[in-house]
mmCIF file of the C-alpha atoms, coordinates in Angstrom:
data_MODEL
# 
_entry.id   MODEL 
# 
loop_
_atom_site.group_PDB 
_atom_site.id 
_atom_site.type_symbol 
_atom_site.label_atom_id 
_atom_site.label_alt_id 
_atom_site.label_comp_id 
_atom_site.label_asym_id 
_atom_site.label_entity_id 
_atom_site.label_seq_id 
_atom_site.pdbx_PDB_ins_code 
_atom_site.Cartn_x 
_atom_site.Cartn_y 
_atom_site.Cartn_z 
_atom_site.occupancy 
_atom_site.B_iso_or_equiv 
_atom_site.pdbx_formal_charge 
_atom_site.auth_seq_id 
_atom_site.auth_comp_id 
_atom_site.auth_asym_id 
_atom_site.auth_atom_id 
_atom_site.pdbx_PDB_model_num 
ATOM 1  C CA . MET A 1 1  ? 26.688  8.336   10.665 1.00 0.00 ? 1  MET A CA 1 
ATOM 2  C CA . ILE A 1 2  ? 28.533  9.924   8.440  1.00 0.00 ? 2  ILE A CA 1 
ATOM 3  C CA . ASN A 1 3  ? 30.422  7.861   5.315  1.00 0.00 ? 3  ASN A CA 1 
ATOM 4  C CA . LYS A 1 4  ? 34.303  8.467   4.797  1.00 0.00 ? 4  LYS A CA 1 
ATOM 5  C CA . CYS A 1 5  ? 33.543  8.453   1.218  1.00 0.00 ? 5  CYS A CA 1 
ATOM 6  C CA . MET A 1 6  ? 30.518  10.987  1.364  1.00 0.00 ? 6  MET A CA 1 
ATOM 7  C CA . VAL A 1 7  ? 32.803  13.578  3.168  1.00 0.00 ? 7  VAL A CA 1 
ATOM 8  C CA . SER A 1 8  ? 35.593  13.151  1.053  1.00 0.00 ? 8  SER A CA 1 
ATOM 9  C CA . LEU A 1 9  ? 33.416  13.368  -2.233 1.00 0.00 ? 9  LEU A CA 1 
ATOM 10 C CA . ARG A 1 10 ? 31.607  16.853  -1.302 1.00 0.00 ? 10 ARG A CA 1 
ATOM 11 C CA . PRO A 1 11 ? 32.532  18.243  1.951  1.00 0.00 ? 11 PRO A CA 1 
ATOM 12 C CA . TRP A 1 12 ? 30.585  21.549  1.200  1.00 0.00 ? 12 TRP A CA 1 
ATOM 13 C CA . LEU A 1 13 ? 27.456  19.524  1.292  1.00 0.00 ? 13 LEU A CA 1 
ATOM 14 C CA . SER A 1 14 ? 25.930  18.854  4.727  1.00 0.00 ? 14 SER A CA 1 
ATOM 15 C CA . PRO A 1 15 ? 24.463  15.373  5.117  1.00 0.00 ? 15 PRO A CA 1 
ATOM 16 C CA . LEU A 1 16 ? 20.944  16.547  4.400  1.00 0.00 ? 16 LEU A CA 1 
ATOM 17 C CA . GLU A 1 17 ? 21.952  17.884  1.244  1.00 0.00 ? 17 GLU A CA 1 
ATOM 18 C CA . PHE A 1 18 ? 24.176  14.834  0.425  1.00 0.00 ? 18 PHE A CA 1 
ATOM 19 C CA . PHE A 1 19 ? 20.880  12.400  0.708  1.00 0.00 ? 19 PHE A CA 1 
ATOM 20 C CA . PHE A 1 20 ? 18.094  15.148  -0.934 1.00 0.00 ? 20 PHE A CA 1 
ATOM 21 C CA . PRO A 1 21 ? 19.845  16.626  -3.638 1.00 0.00 ? 21 PRO A CA 1 
ATOM 22 C CA . GLY A 1 22 ? 16.987  18.973  -3.931 1.00 0.00 ? 22 GLY A CA 1 
ATOM 23 C CA . LEU A 1 23 ? 17.091  20.434  -0.632 1.00 0.00 ? 23 LEU A CA 1 
ATOM 24 C CA . SER A 1 24 ? 18.896  23.176  0.270  1.00 0.00 ? 24 SER A CA 1 
ATOM 25 C CA . THR A 1 25 ? 19.825  24.452  3.973  1.00 0.00 ? 25 THR A CA 1 
ATOM 26 C CA . ARG A 1 26 ? 21.441  27.558  3.204  1.00 0.00 ? 26 ARG A CA 1 
ATOM 27 C CA . GLY A 1 27 ? 18.220  29.660  2.047  1.00 0.00 ? 27 GLY A CA 1 
ATOM 28 C CA . SER A 1 28 ? 14.662  29.546  2.050  1.00 0.00 ? 28 SER A CA 1 
ATOM 29 C CA . VAL A 1 29 ? 12.769  26.565  1.601  1.00 0.00 ? 29 VAL A CA 1 
ATOM 30 C CA . PHE A 1 30 ? 9.703   27.222  -0.368 1.00 0.00 ? 30 PHE A CA 1 
ATOM 31 C CA . LEU A 1 31 ? 7.198   24.170  -0.322 1.00 0.00 ? 31 LEU A CA 1 
ATOM 32 C CA . THR A 1 32 ? 3.971   23.652  -2.184 1.00 0.00 ? 32 THR A CA 1 
ATOM 33 C CA . PRO A 1 33 ? 1.376   22.169  0.324  1.00 0.00 ? 33 PRO A CA 1 
ATOM 34 C CA . LEU A 1 34 ? -0.319  18.967  -1.235 1.00 0.00 ? 34 LEU A CA 1 
ATOM 35 C CA . PHE A 1 35 ? -3.676  20.193  -0.048 1.00 0.00 ? 35 PHE A CA 1 
ATOM 36 C CA . SER A 1 36 ? -5.213  23.137  1.847  1.00 0.00 ? 36 SER A CA 1 
ATOM 37 C CA . THR A 1 37 ? -5.799  23.807  5.831  1.00 0.00 ? 37 THR A CA 1 
ATOM 38 C CA . ALA A 1 38 ? -9.423  22.704  5.262  1.00 0.00 ? 38 ALA A CA 1 
ATOM 39 C CA . GLU A 1 39 ? -8.846  19.691  3.324  1.00 0.00 ? 39 GLU A CA 1 
ATOM 40 C CA . PHE A 1 40 ? -6.268  18.746  6.160  1.00 0.00 ? 40 PHE A CA 1 
ATOM 41 C CA . GLU A 1 41 ? -8.843  19.178  9.052  1.00 0.00 ? 41 GLU A CA 1 
ATOM 42 C CA . THR A 1 42 ? -11.740 17.329  7.473  1.00 0.00 ? 42 THR A CA 1 
ATOM 43 C CA . ARG A 1 43 ? -9.397  14.274  7.615  1.00 0.00 ? 43 ARG A CA 1 
ATOM 44 C CA . TYR A 1 44 ? -11.419 12.123  5.379  1.00 0.00 ? 44 TYR A CA 1 
ATOM 45 C CA . SER A 1 45 ? -12.125 12.569  2.031  1.00 0.00 ? 45 SER A CA 1 
ATOM 46 C CA . GLN A 1 46 ? -15.789 13.213  3.111  1.00 0.00 ? 46 GLN A CA 1 
ATOM 47 C CA . GLY A 1 47 ? -15.246 14.090  6.530  1.00 0.00 ? 47 GLY A CA 1 
ATOM 48 C CA . LYS A 1 48 ? -16.670 10.622  7.580  1.00 0.00 ? 48 LYS A CA 1 
ATOM 49 C CA . LYS A 1 49 ? -14.944 7.246   7.677  1.00 0.00 ? 49 LYS A CA 1 
ATOM 50 C CA . VAL A 1 50 ? -16.933 3.961   7.976  1.00 0.00 ? 50 VAL A CA 1 
ATOM 51 C CA . ILE A 1 51 ? -15.018 0.862   9.042  1.00 0.00 ? 51 ILE A CA 1 
ATOM 52 C CA . LEU A 1 52 ? -16.856 -2.260  8.994  1.00 0.00 ? 52 LEU A CA 1 
ATOM 53 C CA . TYR A 1 53 ? -15.817 -5.240  11.657 1.00 0.00 ? 53 TYR A CA 1 
ATOM 54 C CA . LYS A 1 54 ? -17.817 -8.618  12.328 1.00 0.00 ? 54 LYS A CA 1 
ATOM 55 C CA . LYS A 1 55 ? -20.989 -7.434  14.278 1.00 0.00 ? 55 LYS A CA 1 
ATOM 56 C CA . ALA A 1 56 ? -19.629 -3.790  14.592 1.00 0.00 ? 56 ALA A CA 1 
ATOM 57 C CA . LYS A 1 57 ? -19.619 -0.688  12.900 1.00 0.00 ? 57 LYS A CA 1 
ATOM 58 C CA . LEU A 1 58 ? -17.062 2.090   13.683 1.00 0.00 ? 58 LEU A CA 1 
ATOM 59 C CA . GLU A 1 59 ? -17.721 5.651   12.352 1.00 0.00 ? 59 GLU A CA 1 
ATOM 60 C CA . LYS A 1 60 ? -15.387 8.486   12.519 1.00 0.00 ? 60 LYS A CA 1 
ATOM 61 C CA . TRP A 1 61 ? -15.916 11.660  11.783 1.00 0.00 ? 61 TRP A CA 1 
ATOM 62 C CA . ALA A 1 62 ? -13.600 15.250  11.490 1.00 0.00 ? 62 ALA A CA 1 
ATOM 63 C CA . PRO A 1 63 ? -13.157 17.236  14.428 1.00 0.00 ? 63 PRO A CA 1 
ATOM 64 C CA . TYR A 1 64 ? -15.812 20.293  14.416 1.00 0.00 ? 64 TYR A CA 1 
ATOM 65 C CA . LEU A 1 65 ? -17.522 18.722  11.842 1.00 0.00 ? 65 LEU A CA 1 
ATOM 66 C CA . ASN A 1 66 ? -20.691 17.610  13.682 1.00 0.00 ? 66 ASN A CA 1 
ATOM 67 C CA . GLU A 1 67 ? -22.400 20.316  15.742 1.00 0.00 ? 67 GLU A CA 1 
ATOM 68 C CA . ASN A 1 68 ? -22.713 18.071  18.331 1.00 0.00 ? 68 ASN A CA 1 
ATOM 69 C CA . GLY A 1 69 ? -19.200 17.318  19.044 1.00 0.00 ? 69 GLY A CA 1 
ATOM 70 C CA . LEU A 1 70 ? -19.217 13.789  17.924 1.00 0.00 ? 70 LEU A CA 1 
ATOM 71 C CA . VAL A 1 71 ? -15.899 12.160  16.776 1.00 0.00 ? 71 VAL A CA 1 
ATOM 72 C CA . LYS A 1 72 ? -16.504 8.436   17.121 1.00 0.00 ? 72 LYS A CA 1 
ATOM 73 C CA . ARG A 1 73 ? -19.581 6.078   17.146 1.00 0.00 ? 73 ARG A CA 1 
ATOM 74 C CA . LEU A 1 74 ? -19.483 2.036   17.705 1.00 0.00 ? 74 LEU A CA 1 
ATOM 75 C CA . THR A 1 75 ? -22.540 0.469   16.949 1.00 0.00 ? 75 THR A CA 1 
ATOM 76 C CA . VAL A 1 76 ? -22.444 -3.509  17.823 1.00 0.00 ? 76 VAL A CA 1 
ATOM 77 C CA . TYR A 1 77 ? -25.161 -5.470  16.327 1.00 0.00 ? 77 TYR A CA 1 
ATOM 78 C CA . ALA A 1 78 ? -26.307 -9.032  17.434 1.00 0.00 ? 78 ALA A CA 1 
ATOM 79 C CA . ASP A 1 79 ? -26.213 -10.609 13.698 1.00 0.00 ? 79 ASP A CA 1 
ATOM 80 C CA . LEU A 1 80 ? -23.611 -10.955 11.289 1.00 0.00 ? 80 LEU A CA 1 
ATOM 81 C CA . ASP A 1 81 ? -25.321 -9.314  8.680  1.00 0.00 ? 81 ASP A CA 1 
ATOM 82 C CA . CYS A 1 82 ? -25.320 -5.786  10.954 1.00 0.00 ? 82 CYS A CA 1 
ATOM 83 C CA . LYS A 1 83 ? -28.908 -5.555  11.098 1.00 0.00 ? 83 LYS A CA 1 
ATOM 84 C CA . ARG A 1 84 ? -30.196 -5.987  14.384 1.00 0.00 ? 84 ARG A CA 1 
ATOM 85 C CA . ASP A 1 85 ? -28.401 -3.627  17.379 1.00 0.00 ? 85 ASP A CA 1 
ATOM 86 C CA . ALA A 1 86 ? -27.674 -5.792  20.136 1.00 0.00 ? 86 ALA A CA 1 
# 
């Protein structure tokens, strides 16, 4: 919803330009990427993320990182110390 005050103060601005002053919709916008494409595809800082749960461990890998195509692995343990597999 466009506010009447916004329209009367700066009628030449689009709503997007009003709320984001540095953004221009009239010309081309050049944005610098925060990280490279390779870093984006790895998804995790080292390409792997391990989440520990009660009696379980979930491992996640970035796609195309493992040769066998493994993306997730859930290991369930019999004890709370995560020492013996169930």
